[in-house]
N, C-alpha and C positions, 0 to 999 in steps of 0.2 A: 482653747477651749475653754469653756469655764464651766467647772466640774460640782462647785455646790457653795455654799453660805455655812459658816459656823459662828456660833457663841462663845465669846471668853471674858470671862472675868479676869480683870486688870492684876488680881493677886492671884491668880491660880499659875500654874505652870499645866500644861496641857498640848498632848500627842496627838496629831492629824496625820493619818495615812490615807495616801491616792493609790486606788488599786488600778495599774494599766494595764492588767493582764490580756483583755479583752481586745485594749488598740493594738497590743503587740501580738496577738494571734492572725488579728487581721494581714501583719506585715508579714505573715510565714514563722511565726514563733520564736519572733526577733528576742532579745534581751534586753534590759537595760546595764548598761555599762557605768553611765554616770548620772548625776544630780547637780544644777544648782539653784540653790532659792535666791530668788529679792524678796526680800523681805519687809524691804522699806524703814519704818521706824519700830516694827517690831523684830527686827534684827539683835537686838540686846541679851547676848549669855541663849540663844538659841540654838539646837542642835538638829543638824541635819544627818537623814541614814537612806540608804536603800539596800532594796536585794535584787533579784533578776525580773523581779515584777511588781514592786511596791517601793513607793516612795514616802518619806515620813520626816516628819520636823514635829521637835518639841519645841513649845514657843513658851518663853520663861514668863516670871510675873513682869509684865509690862503692859501698856496702854494706858489709855483714857477713858473714861465711862462718856457713851454717848459716840466714839471715834469709829468709822469703818475704812478699814485696808482691805486692799486687793494684795497678796501674795503668790508668788509664781514660782512653780517647779517646774526646770527645764532641763530636762531630758536629752542623752545623747545614748545611743541602742548601740549594741555591738557592732552590727551591720553600716553606723555613721549614719541615721534618720537622725533626725532632731524635732521635737514636739514640746509644746509649754502647756500646762494646767494652772488658771488661776481658782483662786480660792477668795472666796470673801471673809472675813474677819469681822464679825461687829464687837466690840465691845461693852459689855452688857455685865450688870451688876447678879448674881445670882440670888 
């Protein structure tokens, strides 16, 4: 599922959080067990994290002005369900 679009300056370090609570609640109040991020060229120095209902990624100071990238958070829940969320990152100078 596509969840949104964000702008990122290539020189900034930025935190992006996805809230999965509504999706999880529809599946019997399941929780996030793990997340794997596919960041493509934005992977250098990025830091992933998650808790029971959210996933986060801190993107390092990377990117080329004018480029657009899709990054994907792939979760596995405690019940073994799997889902992907795609966030579009547009590299622009603020």
